[in-house]
Structures are given as C-alpha cells and as structure tokens.
mmCIF file of the N, C-alpha and C atoms, coordinates in Angstrom:
data_MODEL
# 
_entry.id   MODEL 
# 
loop_
_atom_site.group_PDB 
_atom_site.id 
_atom_site.type_symbol 
_atom_site.label_atom_id 
_atom_site.label_alt_id 
_atom_site.label_comp_id 
_atom_site.label_asym_id 
_atom_site.label_entity_id 
_atom_site.label_seq_id 
_atom_site.pdbx_PDB_ins_code 
_atom_site.Cartn_x 
_atom_site.Cartn_y 
_atom_site.Cartn_z 
_atom_site.occupancy 
_atom_site.B_iso_or_equiv 
_atom_site.pdbx_formal_charge 
_atom_site.auth_seq_id 
_atom_site.auth_comp_id 
_atom_site.auth_asym_id 
_atom_site.auth_atom_id 
_atom_site.pdbx_PDB_model_num 
ATOM 1   N N  . UNK A 1 1  ? -19.699 -4.391  -13.551 1.00 0.00 ? 1  UNK A N  1 
ATOM 2   C CA . UNK A 1 1  ? -19.093 -3.080  -13.381 1.00 0.00 ? 1  UNK A CA 1 
ATOM 3   C C  . UNK A 1 1  ? -18.179 -3.109  -12.164 1.00 0.00 ? 1  UNK A C  1 
ATOM 4   N N  . UNK A 1 2  ? -17.008 -2.547  -12.296 1.00 0.00 ? 2  UNK A N  1 
ATOM 5   C CA . UNK A 1 2  ? -16.042 -2.545  -11.204 1.00 0.00 ? 2  UNK A CA 1 
ATOM 6   C C  . UNK A 1 2  ? -16.455 -1.556  -10.122 1.00 0.00 ? 2  UNK A C  1 
ATOM 7   N N  . UNK A 1 3  ? -16.015 -1.838  -8.903  1.00 0.00 ? 3  UNK A N  1 
ATOM 8   C CA . UNK A 1 3  ? -16.297 -0.943  -7.800  1.00 0.00 ? 3  UNK A CA 1 
ATOM 9   C C  . UNK A 1 3  ? -15.455 0.315   -7.880  1.00 0.00 ? 3  UNK A C  1 
ATOM 10  N N  . UNK A 1 4  ? -15.843 1.307   -7.114  1.00 0.00 ? 4  UNK A N  1 
ATOM 11  C CA . UNK A 1 4  ? -15.106 2.565   -7.090  1.00 0.00 ? 4  UNK A CA 1 
ATOM 12  C C  . UNK A 1 4  ? -13.732 2.365   -6.450  1.00 0.00 ? 4  UNK A C  1 
ATOM 13  N N  . UNK A 1 5  ? -12.789 3.107   -6.942  1.00 0.00 ? 5  UNK A N  1 
ATOM 14  C CA . UNK A 1 5  ? -11.449 3.058   -6.373  1.00 0.00 ? 5  UNK A CA 1 
ATOM 15  C C  . UNK A 1 5  ? -11.430 3.987   -5.169  1.00 0.00 ? 5  UNK A C  1 
ATOM 16  N N  . UNK A 1 6  ? -10.985 3.473   -4.043  1.00 0.00 ? 6  UNK A N  1 
ATOM 17  C CA . UNK A 1 6  ? -10.941 4.248   -2.809  1.00 0.00 ? 6  UNK A CA 1 
ATOM 18  C C  . UNK A 1 6  ? -9.520  4.740   -2.553  1.00 0.00 ? 6  UNK A C  1 
ATOM 19  N N  . UNK A 1 7  ? -9.398  5.735   -1.723  1.00 0.00 ? 7  UNK A N  1 
ATOM 20  C CA . UNK A 1 7  ? -8.074  6.236   -1.361  1.00 0.00 ? 7  UNK A CA 1 
ATOM 21  C C  . UNK A 1 7  ? -7.424  5.253   -0.405  1.00 0.00 ? 7  UNK A C  1 
ATOM 22  N N  . UNK A 1 8  ? -6.157  4.967   -0.646  1.00 0.00 ? 8  UNK A N  1 
ATOM 23  C CA . UNK A 1 8  ? -5.402  4.057   0.208   1.00 0.00 ? 8  UNK A CA 1 
ATOM 24  C C  . UNK A 1 8  ? -5.502  4.493   1.663   1.00 0.00 ? 8  UNK A C  1 
ATOM 25  N N  . UNK A 1 9  ? -5.357  5.782   1.893   1.00 0.00 ? 9  UNK A N  1 
ATOM 26  C CA . UNK A 1 9  ? -5.354  6.318   3.252   1.00 0.00 ? 9  UNK A CA 1 
ATOM 27  C C  . UNK A 1 9  ? -6.692  6.143   3.960   1.00 0.00 ? 9  UNK A C  1 
ATOM 28  N N  . UNK A 1 10 ? -7.768  5.906   3.199   1.00 0.00 ? 10 UNK A N  1 
ATOM 29  C CA . UNK A 1 10 ? -9.090  5.734   3.803   1.00 0.00 ? 10 UNK A CA 1 
ATOM 30  C C  . UNK A 1 10 ? -9.414  4.281   4.133   1.00 0.00 ? 10 UNK A C  1 
ATOM 31  N N  . UNK A 1 11 ? -8.557  3.359   3.709   1.00 0.00 ? 11 UNK A N  1 
ATOM 32  C CA . UNK A 1 11 ? -8.765  1.950   4.046   1.00 0.00 ? 11 UNK A CA 1 
ATOM 33  C C  . UNK A 1 11 ? -8.444  1.717   5.517   1.00 0.00 ? 11 UNK A C  1 
ATOM 34  N N  . UNK A 1 12 ? -9.039  0.703   6.127   1.00 0.00 ? 12 UNK A N  1 
ATOM 35  C CA . UNK A 1 12 ? -8.673  0.346   7.501   1.00 0.00 ? 12 UNK A CA 1 
ATOM 36  C C  . UNK A 1 12 ? -7.184  -0.031  7.562   1.00 0.00 ? 12 UNK A C  1 
ATOM 37  N N  . UNK A 1 13 ? -6.595  0.158   8.705   1.00 0.00 ? 13 UNK A N  1 
ATOM 38  C CA . UNK A 1 13 ? -5.164  -0.108  8.876   1.00 0.00 ? 13 UNK A CA 1 
ATOM 39  C C  . UNK A 1 13 ? -4.791  -1.538  8.490   1.00 0.00 ? 13 UNK A C  1 
ATOM 40  N N  . UNK A 1 14 ? -5.636  -2.502  8.817   1.00 0.00 ? 14 UNK A N  1 
ATOM 41  C CA . UNK A 1 14 ? -5.305  -3.891  8.491   1.00 0.00 ? 14 UNK A CA 1 
ATOM 42  C C  . UNK A 1 14 ? -5.326  -4.130  6.983   1.00 0.00 ? 14 UNK A C  1 
ATOM 43  N N  . UNK A 1 15 ? -6.220  -3.478  6.261   1.00 0.00 ? 15 UNK A N  1 
ATOM 44  C CA . UNK A 1 15 ? -6.263  -3.608  4.800   1.00 0.00 ? 15 UNK A CA 1 
ATOM 45  C C  . UNK A 1 15 ? -5.016  -2.982  4.180   1.00 0.00 ? 15 UNK A C  1 
ATOM 46  N N  . UNK A 1 16 ? -4.622  -1.825  4.674   1.00 0.00 ? 16 UNK A N  1 
ATOM 47  C CA . UNK A 1 16 ? -3.392  -1.177  4.168   1.00 0.00 ? 16 UNK A CA 1 
ATOM 48  C C  . UNK A 1 16 ? -2.185  -2.059  4.425   1.00 0.00 ? 16 UNK A C  1 
ATOM 49  N N  . UNK A 1 17 ? -2.122  -2.640  5.608   1.00 0.00 ? 17 UNK A N  1 
ATOM 50  C CA . UNK A 1 17 ? -0.988  -3.505  5.956   1.00 0.00 ? 17 UNK A CA 1 
ATOM 51  C C  . UNK A 1 17 ? -0.946  -4.746  5.060   1.00 0.00 ? 17 UNK A C  1 
ATOM 52  N N  . UNK A 1 18 ? -2.104  -5.335  4.782   1.00 0.00 ? 18 UNK A N  1 
ATOM 53  C CA . UNK A 1 18 ? -2.141  -6.519  3.916   1.00 0.00 ? 18 UNK A CA 1 
ATOM 54  C C  . UNK A 1 18 ? -1.662  -6.199  2.508   1.00 0.00 ? 18 UNK A C  1 
ATOM 55  N N  . UNK A 1 19 ? -2.083  -5.071  1.971   1.00 0.00 ? 19 UNK A N  1 
ATOM 56  C CA . UNK A 1 19 ? -1.660  -4.682  0.627   1.00 0.00 ? 19 UNK A CA 1 
ATOM 57  C C  . UNK A 1 19 ? -0.149  -4.448  0.587   1.00 0.00 ? 19 UNK A C  1 
ATOM 58  N N  . UNK A 1 20 ? 0.368   -3.716  1.558   1.00 0.00 ? 20 UNK A N  1 
ATOM 59  C CA . UNK A 1 20 ? 1.807   -3.445  1.583   1.00 0.00 ? 20 UNK A CA 1 
ATOM 60  C C  . UNK A 1 20 ? 2.616   -4.720  1.811   1.00 0.00 ? 20 UNK A C  1 
ATOM 61  N N  . UNK A 1 21 ? 2.092   -5.631  2.623   1.00 0.00 ? 21 UNK A N  1 
ATOM 62  C CA . UNK A 1 21 ? 2.779   -6.913  2.838   1.00 0.00 ? 21 UNK A CA 1 
ATOM 63  C C  . UNK A 1 21 ? 2.792   -7.724  1.552   1.00 0.00 ? 21 UNK A C  1 
ATOM 64  N N  . UNK A 1 22 ? 1.684   -7.727  0.829   1.00 0.00 ? 22 UNK A N  1 
ATOM 65  C CA . UNK A 1 22 ? 1.626   -8.440  -0.448  1.00 0.00 ? 22 UNK A CA 1 
ATOM 66  C C  . UNK A 1 22 ? 2.618   -7.840  -1.433  1.00 0.00 ? 22 UNK A C  1 
ATOM 67  N N  . UNK A 1 23 ? 2.702   -6.533  -1.474  1.00 0.00 ? 23 UNK A N  1 
ATOM 68  C CA . UNK A 1 23 ? 3.680   -5.868  -2.337  1.00 0.00 ? 23 UNK A CA 1 
ATOM 69  C C  . UNK A 1 23 ? 5.095   -6.296  -1.961  1.00 0.00 ? 23 UNK A C  1 
ATOM 70  N N  . UNK A 1 24 ? 5.397   -6.326  -0.682  1.00 0.00 ? 24 UNK A N  1 
ATOM 71  C CA . UNK A 1 24 ? 6.731   -6.724  -0.230  1.00 0.00 ? 24 UNK A CA 1 
ATOM 72  C C  . UNK A 1 24 ? 7.054   -8.162  -0.627  1.00 0.00 ? 24 UNK A C  1 
ATOM 73  N N  . UNK A 1 25 ? 6.079   -9.049  -0.501  1.00 0.00 ? 25 UNK A N  1 
ATOM 74  C CA . UNK A 1 25 ? 6.283   -10.455 -0.881  1.00 0.00 ? 25 UNK A CA 1 
ATOM 75  C C  . UNK A 1 25 ? 6.561   -10.576 -2.370  1.00 0.00 ? 25 UNK A C  1 
ATOM 76  N N  . UNK A 1 26 ? 5.780   -9.867  -3.168  1.00 0.00 ? 26 UNK A N  1 
ATOM 77  C CA . UNK A 1 26 ? 5.958   -9.920  -4.619  1.00 0.00 ? 26 UNK A CA 1 
ATOM 78  C C  . UNK A 1 26 ? 7.311   -9.329  -5.025  1.00 0.00 ? 26 UNK A C  1 
ATOM 79  N N  . UNK A 1 27 ? 7.671   -8.209  -4.424  1.00 0.00 ? 27 UNK A N  1 
ATOM 80  C CA . UNK A 1 27 ? 8.973   -7.601  -4.734  1.00 0.00 ? 27 UNK A CA 1 
ATOM 81  C C  . UNK A 1 27 ? 10.112  -8.554  -4.388  1.00 0.00 ? 27 UNK A C  1 
ATOM 82  N N  . UNK A 1 28 ? 10.016  -9.189  -3.236  1.00 0.00 ? 28 UNK A N  1 
ATOM 83  C CA . UNK A 1 28 ? 11.052  -10.139 -2.810  1.00 0.00 ? 28 UNK A CA 1 
ATOM 84  C C  . UNK A 1 28 ? 11.107  -11.344 -3.748  1.00 0.00 ? 28 UNK A C  1 
ATOM 85  N N  . UNK A 1 29 ? 9.949   -11.891 -4.087  1.00 0.00 ? 29 UNK A N  1 
ATOM 86  C CA . UNK A 1 29 ? 9.897   -13.075 -4.942  1.00 0.00 ? 29 UNK A CA 1 
ATOM 87  C C  . UNK A 1 29 ? 10.461  -12.791 -6.334  1.00 0.00 ? 29 UNK A C  1 
ATOM 88  N N  . UNK A 1 30 ? 10.246  -11.580 -6.815  1.00 0.00 ? 30 UNK A N  1 
ATOM 89  C CA . UNK A 1 30 ? 10.722  -11.207 -8.149  1.00 0.00 ? 30 UNK A CA 1 
ATOM 90  C C  . UNK A 1 30 ? 12.099  -10.532 -8.113  1.00 0.00 ? 30 UNK A C  1 
ATOM 91  N N  . UNK A 1 31 ? 12.657  -10.417 -6.915  1.00 0.00 ? 31 UNK A N  1 
ATOM 92  C CA . UNK A 1 31 ? 13.972  -9.792  -6.739  1.00 0.00 ? 31 UNK A CA 1 
ATOM 93  C C  . UNK A 1 31 ? 13.997  -8.385  -7.331  1.00 0.00 ? 31 UNK A C  1 
ATOM 94  N N  . UNK A 1 32 ? 12.938  -7.631  -7.058  1.00 0.00 ? 32 UNK A N  1 
ATOM 95  C CA . UNK A 1 32 ? 12.820  -6.261  -7.550  1.00 0.00 ? 32 UNK A CA 1 
ATOM 96  C C  . UNK A 1 32 ? 13.057  -5.286  -6.403  1.00 0.00 ? 32 UNK A C  1 
ATOM 97  N N  . UNK A 1 33 ? 13.723  -4.193  -6.723  1.00 0.00 ? 33 UNK A N  1 
ATOM 98  C CA . UNK A 1 33 ? 14.039  -3.192  -5.710  1.00 0.00 ? 33 UNK A CA 1 
ATOM 99  C C  . UNK A 1 33 ? 12.863  -2.271  -5.409  1.00 0.00 ? 33 UNK A C  1 
ATOM 100 N N  . UNK A 1 34 ? 11.970  -2.106  -6.373  1.00 0.00 ? 34 UNK A N  1 
ATOM 101 C CA . UNK A 1 34 ? 10.857  -1.182  -6.187  1.00 0.00 ? 34 UNK A CA 1 
ATOM 102 C C  . UNK A 1 34 ? 9.685   -1.591  -7.074  1.00 0.00 ? 34 UNK A C  1 
ATOM 103 N N  . UNK A 1 35 ? 8.551   -0.967  -6.808  1.00 0.00 ? 35 UNK A N  1 
ATOM 104 C CA . UNK A 1 35 ? 7.383   -1.219  -7.640  1.00 0.00 ? 35 UNK A CA 1 
ATOM 105 C C  . UNK A 1 35 ? 7.639   -0.747  -9.070  1.00 0.00 ? 35 UNK A C  1 
ATOM 106 N N  . UNK A 1 36 ? 8.465   0.284   -9.212  1.00 0.00 ? 36 UNK A N  1 
ATOM 107 C CA . UNK A 1 36 ? 8.814   0.773   -10.550 1.00 0.00 ? 36 UNK A CA 1 
ATOM 108 C C  . UNK A 1 36 ? 9.599   -0.281  -11.328 1.00 0.00 ? 36 UNK A C  1 
ATOM 109 N N  . UNK A 1 37 ? 10.583  -0.886  -10.672 1.00 0.00 ? 37 UNK A N  1 
ATOM 110 C CA . UNK A 1 37 ? 11.380  -1.936  -11.312 1.00 0.00 ? 37 UNK A CA 1 
ATOM 111 C C  . UNK A 1 37 ? 10.511  -3.132  -11.685 1.00 0.00 ? 37 UNK A C  1 
ATOM 112 N N  . UNK A 1 38 ? 9.632   -3.514  -10.789 1.00 0.00 ? 38 UNK A N  1 
ATOM 113 C CA . UNK A 1 38 ? 8.755   -4.660  -11.042 1.00 0.00 ? 38 UNK A CA 1 
ATOM 114 C C  . UNK A 1 38 ? 7.815   -4.383  -12.215 1.00 0.00 ? 38 UNK A C  1 
ATOM 115 N N  . UNK A 1 39 ? 7.264   -3.190  -12.269 1.00 0.00 ? 39 UNK A N  1 
ATOM 116 C CA . UNK A 1 39 ? 6.382   -2.833  -13.386 1.00 0.00 ? 39 UNK A CA 1 
ATOM 117 C C  . UNK A 1 39 ? 7.140   -2.890  -14.710 1.00 0.00 ? 39 UNK A C  1 
ATOM 118 N N  . UNK A 1 40 ? 8.362   -2.400  -14.702 1.00 0.00 ? 40 UNK A N  1 
ATOM 119 C CA . UNK A 1 40 ? 9.173   -2.438  -15.917 1.00 0.00 ? 40 UNK A CA 1 
ATOM 120 C C  . UNK A 1 40 ? 9.472   -3.877  -16.325 1.00 0.00 ? 40 UNK A C  1 
ATOM 121 N N  . UNK A 1 41 ? 9.819   -4.712  -15.352 1.00 0.00 ? 41 UNK A N  1 
ATOM 122 C CA . UNK A 1 41 ? 10.097  -6.124  -15.625 1.00 0.00 ? 41 UNK A CA 1 
ATOM 123 C C  . UNK A 1 41 ? 8.870   -6.820  -16.208 1.00 0.00 ? 41 UNK A C  1 
ATOM 124 N N  . UNK A 1 42 ? 7.700   -6.501  -15.684 1.00 0.00 ? 42 UNK A N  1 
ATOM 125 C CA . UNK A 1 42 ? 6.464   -7.127  -16.138 1.00 0.00 ? 42 UNK A CA 1 
ATOM 126 C C  . UNK A 1 42 ? 5.846   -6.415  -17.345 1.00 0.00 ? 42 UNK A C  1 
ATOM 127 N N  . UNK A 1 43 ? 6.525   -5.400  -17.815 1.00 0.00 ? 43 UNK A N  1 
ATOM 128 C CA . UNK A 1 43 ? 6.067   -4.625  -18.989 1.00 0.00 ? 43 UNK A CA 1 
ATOM 129 C C  . UNK A 1 43 ? 4.651   -4.104  -18.808 1.00 0.00 ? 43 UNK A C  1 
ATOM 130 N N  . UNK A 1 44 ? 4.436   -3.494  -17.662 1.00 0.00 ? 44 UNK A N  1 
ATOM 131 C CA . UNK A 1 44 ? 3.155   -2.870  -17.354 1.00 0.00 ? 44 UNK A CA 1 
ATOM 132 C C  . UNK A 1 44 ? 3.434   -1.536  -16.692 1.00 0.00 ? 44 UNK A C  1 
ATOM 133 N N  . UNK A 1 45 ? 2.390   -0.811  -16.364 1.00 0.00 ? 45 UNK A N  1 
ATOM 134 C CA . UNK A 1 45 ? 2.609   0.451   -15.654 1.00 0.00 ? 45 UNK A CA 1 
ATOM 135 C C  . UNK A 1 45 ? 2.375   0.244   -14.158 1.00 0.00 ? 45 UNK A C  1 
ATOM 136 N N  . UNK A 1 46 ? 2.833   1.181   -13.377 1.00 0.00 ? 46 UNK A N  1 
ATOM 137 C CA . UNK A 1 46 ? 2.760   1.067   -11.917 1.00 0.00 ? 46 UNK A CA 1 
ATOM 138 C C  . UNK A 1 46 ? 1.309   0.987   -11.442 1.00 0.00 ? 46 UNK A C  1 
ATOM 139 N N  . UNK A 1 47 ? 0.429   1.746   -12.065 1.00 0.00 ? 47 UNK A N  1 
ATOM 140 C CA . UNK A 1 47 ? -0.971  1.744   -11.651 1.00 0.00 ? 47 UNK A CA 1 
ATOM 141 C C  . UNK A 1 47 ? -1.608  0.375   -11.844 1.00 0.00 ? 47 UNK A C  1 
ATOM 142 N N  . UNK A 1 48 ? -1.387  -0.228  -13.000 1.00 0.00 ? 48 UNK A N  1 
ATOM 143 C CA . UNK A 1 48 ? -1.944  -1.563  -13.251 1.00 0.00 ? 48 UNK A CA 1 
ATOM 144 C C  . UNK A 1 48 ? -1.363  -2.589  -12.292 1.00 0.00 ? 48 UNK A C  1 
ATOM 145 N N  . UNK A 1 49 ? -0.080  -2.496  -12.038 1.00 0.00 ? 49 UNK A N  1 
ATOM 146 C CA . UNK A 1 49 ? 0.570   -3.413  -11.105 1.00 0.00 ? 49 UNK A CA 1 
ATOM 147 C C  . UNK A 1 49 ? -0.001  -3.235  -9.700  1.00 0.00 ? 49 UNK A C  1 
ATOM 148 N N  . UNK A 1 50 ? -0.170  -2.001  -9.263  1.00 0.00 ? 50 UNK A N  1 
ATOM 149 C CA . UNK A 1 50 ? -0.719  -1.732  -7.938  1.00 0.00 ? 50 UNK A CA 1 
ATOM 150 C C  . UNK A 1 50 ? -2.124  -2.318  -7.806  1.00 0.00 ? 50 UNK A C  1 
ATOM 151 N N  . UNK A 1 51 ? -2.941  -2.125  -8.831  1.00 0.00 ? 51 UNK A N  1 
ATOM 152 C CA . UNK A 1 51 ? -4.304  -2.664  -8.785  1.00 0.00 ? 51 UNK A CA 1 
ATOM 153 C C  . UNK A 1 51 ? -4.290  -4.188  -8.695  1.00 0.00 ? 51 UNK A C  1 
ATOM 154 N N  . UNK A 1 52 ? -3.346  -4.813  -9.392  1.00 0.00 ? 52 UNK A N  1 
ATOM 155 C CA . UNK A 1 52 ? -3.221  -6.273  -9.321  1.00 0.00 ? 52 UNK A CA 1 
ATOM 156 C C  . UNK A 1 52 ? -2.800  -6.701  -7.915  1.00 0.00 ? 52 UNK A C  1 
ATOM 157 N N  . UNK A 1 53 ? -1.897  -5.947  -7.297  1.00 0.00 ? 53 UNK A N  1 
ATOM 158 C CA . UNK A 1 53 ? -1.463  -6.254  -5.921  1.00 0.00 ? 53 UNK A CA 1 
ATOM 159 C C  . UNK A 1 53 ? -2.666  -6.175  -4.979  1.00 0.00 ? 53 UNK A C  1 
ATOM 160 N N  . UNK A 1 54 ? -3.483  -5.140  -5.130  1.00 0.00 ? 54 UNK A N  1 
ATOM 161 C CA . UNK A 1 54 ? -4.685  -5.005  -4.289  1.00 0.00 ? 54 UNK A CA 1 
ATOM 162 C C  . UNK A 1 54 ? -5.597  -6.224  -4.450  1.00 0.00 ? 54 UNK A C  1 
ATOM 163 N N  . UNK A 1 55 ? -5.820  -6.620  -5.698  1.00 0.00 ? 55 UNK A N  1 
ATOM 164 C CA . UNK A 1 55 ? -6.698  -7.770  -5.954  1.00 0.00 ? 55 UNK A CA 1 
ATOM 165 C C  . UNK A 1 55 ? -6.105  -9.050  -5.376  1.00 0.00 ? 55 UNK A C  1 
ATOM 166 N N  . UNK A 1 56 ? -4.804  -9.254  -5.554  1.00 0.00 ? 56 UNK A N  1 
ATOM 167 C CA . UNK A 1 56 ? -4.156  -10.464 -5.040  1.00 0.00 ? 56 UNK A CA 1 
ATOM 168 C C  . UNK A 1 56 ? -4.171  -10.502 -3.508  1.00 0.00 ? 56 UNK A C  1 
ATOM 169 N N  . UNK A 1 57 ? -4.172  -9.332  -2.892  1.00 0.00 ? 57 UNK A N  1 
ATOM 170 C CA . UNK A 1 57 ? -4.275  -9.264  -1.432  1.00 0.00 ? 57 UNK A CA 1 
ATOM 171 C C  . UNK A 1 57 ? -5.729  -9.389  -0.976  1.00 0.00 ? 57 UNK A C  1 
ATOM 172 N N  . UNK A 1 58 ? -6.639  -9.492  -1.959  1.00 0.00 ? 58 UNK A N  1 
ATOM 173 C CA . UNK A 1 58 ? -8.079  -9.596  -1.692  1.00 0.00 ? 58 UNK A CA 1 
ATOM 174 C C  . UNK A 1 58 ? -8.605  -8.404  -0.899  1.00 0.00 ? 58 UNK A C  1 
ATOM 175 N N  . UNK A 1 59 ? -8.129  -7.234  -1.332  1.00 0.00 ? 59 UNK A N  1 
ATOM 176 C CA . UNK A 1 59 ? -8.537  -5.981  -0.725  1.00 0.00 ? 59 UNK A CA 1 
ATOM 177 C C  . UNK A 1 59 ? -9.132  -5.087  -1.811  1.00 0.00 ? 59 UNK A C  1 
ATOM 178 N N  . UNK A 1 60 ? -9.846  -4.037  -1.415  1.00 0.00 ? 60 UNK A N  1 
ATOM 179 C CA . UNK A 1 60 ? -10.405 -3.137  -2.423  1.00 0.00 ? 60 UNK A CA 1 
ATOM 180 C C  . UNK A 1 60 ? -9.288  -2.499  -3.257  1.00 0.00 ? 60 UNK A C  1 
ATOM 181 N N  . UNK A 1 61 ? -9.574  -2.293  -4.530  1.00 0.00 ? 61 UNK A N  1 
ATOM 182 C CA . UNK A 1 61 ? -8.618  -1.582  -5.369  1.00 0.00 ? 61 UNK A CA 1 
ATOM 183 C C  . UNK A 1 61 ? -8.586  -0.141  -4.890  1.00 0.00 ? 61 UNK A C  1 
ATOM 184 N N  . UNK A 1 62 ? -7.391  0.370   -4.669  1.00 0.00 ? 62 UNK A N  1 
ATOM 185 C CA . UNK A 1 62 ? -7.255  1.699   -4.101  1.00 0.00 ? 62 UNK A CA 1 
ATOM 186 C C  . UNK A 1 62 ? -6.166  2.484   -4.821  1.00 0.00 ? 62 UNK A C  1 
ATOM 187 N N  . UNK A 1 63 ? -6.090  3.745   -4.493  1.00 0.00 ? 63 UNK A N  1 
ATOM 188 C CA . UNK A 1 63 ? -5.058  4.600   -5.061  1.00 0.00 ? 63 UNK A CA 1 
ATOM 189 C C  . UNK A 1 63 ? -3.691  4.183   -4.523  1.00 0.00 ? 63 UNK A C  1 
ATOM 190 N N  . UNK A 1 64 ? -2.664  4.586   -5.234  1.00 0.00 ? 64 UNK A N  1 
ATOM 191 C CA . UNK A 1 64 ? -1.298  4.279   -4.813  1.00 0.00 ? 64 UNK A CA 1 
ATOM 192 C C  . UNK A 1 64 ? -0.889  5.299   -3.749  1.00 0.00 ? 64 UNK A C  1 
ATOM 193 N N  . UNK A 1 65 ? -0.355  4.814   -2.620  1.00 0.00 ? 65 UNK A N  1 
ATOM 194 C CA . UNK A 1 65 ? 0.118   5.774   -1.593  1.00 0.00 ? 65 UNK A CA 1 
ATOM 195 C C  . UNK A 1 65 ? 1.437   6.378   -2.058  1.00 0.00 ? 65 UNK A C  1 
ATOM 196 N N  . UNK A 1 66 ? 1.398   7.581   -2.600  1.00 0.00 ? 66 UNK A N  1 
ATOM 197 C CA . UNK A 1 66 ? 2.565   8.179   -3.227  1.00 0.00 ? 66 UNK A CA 1 
ATOM 198 C C  . UNK A 1 66 ? 3.774   8.267   -2.301  1.00 0.00 ? 66 UNK A C  1 
ATOM 199 N N  . UNK A 1 67 ? 3.544   8.505   -1.028  1.00 0.00 ? 67 UNK A N  1 
ATOM 200 C CA . UNK A 1 67 ? 4.676   8.584   -0.108  1.00 0.00 ? 67 UNK A CA 1 
ATOM 201 C C  . UNK A 1 67 ? 5.320   7.214   0.135   1.00 0.00 ? 67 UNK A C  1 
ATOM 202 N N  . UNK A 1 68 ? 4.605   6.153   -0.172  1.00 0.00 ? 68 UNK A N  1 
ATOM 203 C CA . UNK A 1 68 ? 5.133   4.808   0.060   1.00 0.00 ? 68 UNK A CA 1 
ATOM 204 C C  . UNK A 1 68 ? 5.922   4.262   -1.129  1.00 0.00 ? 68 UNK A C  1 
ATOM 205 N N  . UNK A 1 69 ? 5.659   4.772   -2.331  1.00 0.00 ? 69 UNK A N  1 
ATOM 206 C CA . UNK A 1 69 ? 6.348   4.197   -3.490  1.00 0.00 ? 69 UNK A CA 1 
ATOM 207 C C  . UNK A 1 69 ? 7.560   4.987   -3.925  1.00 0.00 ? 69 UNK A C  1 
ATOM 208 N N  . UNK A 1 70 ? 7.706   6.201   -3.462  1.00 0.00 ? 70 UNK A N  1 
ATOM 209 C CA . UNK A 1 70 ? 8.861   6.993   -3.847  1.00 0.00 ? 70 UNK A CA 1 
ATOM 210 C C  . UNK A 1 70 ? 8.790   7.399   -5.301  1.00 0.00 ? 70 UNK A C  1 
ATOM 211 N N  . UNK A 1 71 ? 9.913   7.776   -5.831  1.00 0.00 ? 71 UNK A N  1 
ATOM 212 C CA . UNK A 1 71 ? 9.946   8.212   -7.223  1.00 0.00 ? 71 UNK A CA 1 
ATOM 213 C C  . UNK A 1 71 ? 10.833  7.270   -8.012  1.00 0.00 ? 71 UNK A C  1 
ATOM 214 N N  . UNK A 1 72 ? 10.667  7.311   -9.296  1.00 0.00 ? 72 UNK A N  1 
ATOM 215 C CA . UNK A 1 72 ? 11.419  6.437   -10.182 1.00 0.00 ? 72 UNK A CA 1 
ATOM 216 C C  . UNK A 1 72 ? 12.783  6.999   -10.486 1.00 0.00 ? 72 UNK A C  1 
# 
C-alpha cells in the first residue's frame, strides 16, 4: 500500500529543494519549458509526472505546489 500524499508546503525545506532541483534537471534534459510541456511530451498528466519526479528525487510523494508550476 502506498504512503499518504503530503502537502508540498509541509515537507522540510531540503526535501522541497531536492524535488524542485530534480524537476529543473529533468526539464533541462528534455528541453521542456514547463512541467506542462514535459507532461504533454511524455503523454502523461502533470500529476503523474510530478509524482514520478518526487520518487526520482527519493522524496515523499507530495502535492504539486500550484504557485510553482504556473498555469498552462
């Protein structure tokens, strides 16, 4: 059974920084302007992509910080 999803804002600062850094690395590597563009390129939704970023950063799966991703 998967663990509970926590709010991004409730994670420790270092965990938030690691997740955002991982997102930045992935966006740069894929030459994507935003998480929305990357999700479209990978034919997935933003939520699934965000959860994968959290896992790849080896951090708890958390909610998407809406102020950090902007709008599509």
